[in-house]
C-alpha positions in Angstrom: 157.7 233.4 -134.8 161.4 232.2 -134.7 160.9 230.8 -131.2 157.7 229.1 -132.2 159.4 227.5 -135.2 162.3 226.3 -133.1 159.9 224.8 -130.5 157.4 223.1 -132.8 159.0 223.0 -136.3 158.0 224.8 -139.4 154.9 222.8 -140.4 153.3 222.7 -137.0 154.2 226.4 -136.5 152.5 227.3 -139.7 149.4 225.4 -138.7 149.3 227.1 -135.3 149.6 230.5 -136.9 146.9 229.6 -139.4 144.5 228.5 -136.7 145.2 231.5 -134.6 144.5 233.8 -137.6 141.2 232.0 -138.4 140.2 232.4 -134.7 141.1 236.1 -134.6 139.8 237.1 -138.0 136.9 234.7 -138.5 135.5 234.4 -135.0 136.4 237.8 -133.4 137.2 240.5 -136.0 134.8 239.6 -138.8 131.5 239.5 -136.7 132.4 242.8 -135.1 133.2 244.4 -138.4 129.9 243.2 -139.9 128.0 244.5 -136.8 129.8 247.9 -137.0 129.1 248.2 -140.7 125.4 247.2 -140.4 124.8 249.7 -137.6 125.6 252.7 -139.8 123.1 252.1 -142.6 119.4 251.5 -143.2 117.2 250.6 -146.1 115.0 253.6 -147.0 112.0 253.6 -149.2 110.2 256.7 -150.6 107.1 258.1 -149.0 104.0 256.1 -149.6 105.9 252.9 -150.3 104.6 251.1 -147.2 101.0 252.0 -148.1 101.6 250.8 -151.6 102.9 247.4 -150.4 99.9 247.0 -148.1 97.5 247.7 -151.0 99.3 245.2 -153.2 99.1 242.5 -150.5 95.4 243.3 -150.2 94.9 242.8 -153.9 96.7 239.4 -153.8 94.4 238.4 -150.9 91.5 239.4 -153.1 92.8 237.1 -155.8 92.8 234.2 -153.4 89.2 234.9 -152.4 88.1 235.1 -156.1 89.8 231.8 -156.8 87.7 230.2 -154.1 84.6 231.9 -155.4 85.4 230.6 -158.9 85.5 227.0 -157.6 82.3 227.4 -155.8 80.4 229.1 -158.7 77.5 227.0 -160.0 77.0 228.4 -163.5 79.1 229.7 -166.4 77.9 233.3 -166.1 79.0 233.6 -162.5 82.4 232.1 -163.3 82.8 234.5 -166.3 82.1 237.5 -164.0 84.6 236.3 -161.5 87.2 235.8 -164.3 86.6 239.4 -165.4 87.1 240.7 -161.9 90.3 238.6 -161.5 91.7 240.1 -164.7 90.9 243.6 -163.4 92.7 242.8 -160.1 95.7 241.4 -161.9 96.0 244.5 -164.1 95.8 246.7 -161.0 98.5 244.7 -159.3 100.7 245.0 -162.3 100.2 248.7 -162.4 101.0 249.1 -158.6 104.0 246.8 -158.8 105.4 248.9 -161.6 105.3 251.9 -159.3 107.2 250.1 -156.5 110.8 251.1 -156.0 113.7 249.1 -154.6 114.8 250.3 -151.1 118.0 252.2 -151.1 120.9 251.6 -148.8 121.5 254.8 -147.0 124.4 255.6 -144.6 123.1 257.2 -141.5 123.4 257.6 -137.7 119.6 257.3 -137.3 120.0 253.7 -135.9 121.6 255.1 -132.8 118.9 257.8 -132.6 116.4 255.0 -132.0 117.7 254.7 -128.5 115.3 257.2 -126.9 115.1 258.3 -123.3 113.5 255.1 -122.0 116.1 252.9 -123.7 119.0 255.1 -122.5 117.6 254.7 -119.0 117.6 251.0 -119.3 121.1 251.1 -120.8 122.4 253.2 -117.8 120.6 250.9 -115.4 122.2 247.8 -116.9 125.7 249.3 -116.7 125.2 250.4 -113.1 123.8 247.1 -112.2 126.7 245.3 -113.8 129.1 247.5 -111.9 127.2 246.6 -108.7 127.4 242.9 -109.5 131.1 243.2 -110.2 131.7 245.0 -106.9 129.6 242.4 -104.9 131.4 239.6 -106.6 134.8 241.0 -105.7 133.8 241.5 -102.0 132.5 238.0 -101.9 135.3 236.3 -103.8 138.4 238.1 -102.5 138.3 236.4 -99.0 137.5 233.1 -100.7 140.4 233.3 -103.1 142.8 234.5 -100.3 141.7 231.7 -98.0 142.2 229.1 -100.7 145.6 230.5 -101.7 147.1 231.3 -98.3 145.2 230.5 -95.2 143.9 227.0 -95.5 145.9 223.7 -95.6 146.1 222.2 -99.1 143.5 219.5 -98.5 140.9 222.0 -97.1 141.7 224.4 -99.9 141.1 221.7 -102.4 137.7 221.0 -100.8 136.7 224.6 -101.0 137.7 224.8 -104.7 135.8 221.6 -105.4 132.7 223.0 -103.7 132.9 226.0 -106.0 133.5 224.0 -109.2 131.1 221.0 -108.8 127.8 223.1 -109.2 129.1 224.3 -112.5 128.7 220.8 -113.9 125.0 221.8 -114.2 123.7 223.9 -117.0 123.6 227.7 -116.3 119.8 227.8 -116.9 119.3 225.0 -114.3 121.3 226.9 -111.7 119.3 230.1 -112.4 116.0 228.3 -112.2 117.2 226.8 -108.9 117.8 230.3 -107.5 114.4 231.3 -108.7 112.8 228.6 -106.6 115.0 229.4 -103.6 114.1 233.1 -103.7 110.4 232.6 -104.6 107.6 233.5 -102.2 107.3 229.9 -101.1 111.1 229.3 -101.2 113.3 228.3 -98.3 114.7 231.8 -97.7 111.2 233.4 -97.4 110.2 230.4 -95.2 113.1 231.1 -92.9 112.3 234.8 -92.8 108.7 234.0 -92.0 109.8 232.1 -88.9 111.2 235.4 -87.4 108.2 237.4 -88.6 109.7 238.9 -91.7 108.3 238.7 -95.2 107.5 237.5 -97.6 110.2 239.5 -99.4 109.7 240.0 -103.2 113.3 239.0 -104.2 112.3 238.3 -107.8 109.9 241.1 -108.5 112.2 243.7 -106.9 115.2 242.6 -109.0 117.4 241.9 -106.1 117.4 238.2 -107.1 119.2 239.2 -110.3 122.3 240.3 -108.2 122.3 237.1 -106.2 122.0 234.9 -109.2 124.6 236.8 -111.3 127.1 236.8 -108.5 126.6 233.0 -108.1 126.6 232.4 -111.9 129.9 234.3 -112.5 131.7 233.7 -109.2 134.4 231.5 -110.7 135.3 234.2 -113.2 136.3 236.4 -110.2 137.7 233.7 -107.9 140.1 232.0 -110.4 142.0 235.2 -111.5 142.3 236.3 -107.9 143.4 232.8 -106.7 146.0 232.5 -109.5 147.7 235.8 -108.7 147.4 235.4 -104.9 149.0 232.0 -105.0 152.2 233.6 -106.4 152.4 236.0 -103.4 155.3 235.0 -101.1 153.8 234.3 -97.7 157.0 235.7 -96.1 156.0 239.1 -97.2 152.8 238.8 -95.2 154.7 237.5 -92.2 157.3 240.3 -92.5 154.5 242.9 -92.6 152.9 241.4 -89.5 156.3 241.3 -87.7 156.7 245.0 -88.4 153.4 245.7 -86.6 151.0 246.0 -89.6 147.4 245.0 -88.9 145.3 242.7 -91.1 143.7 245.6 -93.0 147.1 247.2 -93.5 148.6 243.9 -94.8 145.9 243.6 -97.3 145.9 247.2 -98.4 149.7 247.6 -98.6 150.9 244.1 -99.5 148.1 241.7 -100.8 146.0 244.1 -102.9 148.9 245.7 -104.8 150.2 242.3 -105.7 146.7 241.1 -106.8 146.1 244.0 -109.2 146.3 241.9 -112.4 143.9 239.3 -111.0 141.5 242.0 -109.8 141.6 243.6 -113.2 140.9 240.3 -115.0 138.2 239.3 -112.5 136.4 242.6 -112.7 136.6 242.8 -116.5 135.2 239.3 -117.0 132.5 239.6 -114.4 131.4 243.0 -115.7 131.3 241.9 -119.3 129.4 238.7 -118.6 126.9 240.6 -116.4 126.3 243.4 -118.9 125.9 240.9 -121.7 123.7 238.5 -119.8 120.2 237.7 -121.2 118.9 234.6 -119.5 119.7 235.5 -115.9 117.8 238.8 -115.6 114.9 237.6 -117.6 114.4 234.4 -115.6 115.1 235.9 -112.2 112.5 238.7 -112.7 110.0 236.5 -114.6 109.9 239.2 -117.2 108.0 241.5 -114.8 110.8 244.0 -113.9 112.4 246.6 -116.2 114.3 244.7 -119.0 118.0 244.3 -119.2 119.6 246.1 -122.1 120.5 242.8 -123.7 116.8 242.0 -123.9 116.3 245.2 -126.0 119.1 244.0 -128.3 117.4 240.6 -128.6 114.0 242.2 -129.4 115.5 244.4 -132.1 117.2 241.4 -133.8 114.6 238.7 -133.5 111.2 240.3 -132.7 111.3 243.6 -134.6 113.6 242.0 -137.2 115.5 245.3 -137.4 119.1 244.1 -137.5 120.5 247.6 -138.1 119.1 249.0 -134.9 120.0 245.8 -133.1 123.6 246.1 -134.3 123.7 249.8 -133.2 122.4 248.8 -129.7 124.9 245.9 -129.5 127.8 248.1 -130.6 126.9 250.7 -127.9 127.1 248.0 -125.3 130.4 246.8 -126.8 131.9 250.3 -126.7 131.0 250.7 -123.0 132.5 247.2 -122.1 135.7 248.0 -124.0 135.9 251.3 -122.2 135.5 249.5 -118.9 138.5 247.3 -119.8 140.8 250.2 -120.3 139.4 252.0 -117.3 140.2 249.1 -115.0 143.7 248.8 -116.5 144.3 252.5 -115.9 142.9 252.5 -112.4 144.8 249.4 -111.3 147.9 250.4 -113.4 148.2 247.1 -115.2 149.1 246.4 -118.8 148.0 243.7 -121.2 151.2 241.9 -120.5 150.4 241.8 -116.8 146.9 240.5 -117.5 148.1 237.8 -119.9 150.3 236.4 -117.1 
């Protein structure tokens, strides 16, 4: 705080601290606290309350029908009979509403119990698929990042970087729909395979298109952390290792990869979390025909079933696994938060 005040002055430092506090508390901590709190309670009603509500709704519908009949009645006797029936229905509604009870907020773990065997299988499949996407992205992006940082001349490296960045000027949904057309039965890939007597391959229906689209959608989140850390590697270390007789694989295993551990950790964490939390990519790429991604279950609980408590429990479960993955990567790669922040 002292260094911040010296650098920017007291008023600007106070404003910076205030904005950072609003960001951390209001946009990060508060939503998570609300979600955690909501996942541990439910509104419970006594037995028979649902049937009672349905009966009351039916009686209100009956009142609407009687109002129409009253307008259409042609003589006073018919209208009087309808008025009598309406009074009877209103009295019955009042009696039933007096028996209704207010739902009680009950603290429970039952929201997590809603995740049955089928949903647990989808949850496990989503996590494993996200790990696979992360691994594929690393295998694809590591050579690219190393080439940009060390192997290519600056002009050619800039061209490669530009080729990676320019497509991201398009909206993510447009890029995903483009991949859907590319991998479709009538797309160029299946057309090329047909020329050699293969296909058509059901990329979309099998779910393999999800991996392709996700790796493409999140490639920059793996490339940039790797590039940033590989750029700081002294090229003389690579040349010294080569002079000492180390082969290419040994150079990468003993020199490059140990140096790149913070970038690998950041890239894997970001790619995994984006993949596990993706909603549009798996839904669009499978046309909704394959098994749903876990995020689709979370969406359904929130906005289709309108059960926010169960939706919060599902979302918190995914958050816990993603947070665990962060610490696991930090432990495996032996990096600290300070190393990642660099």
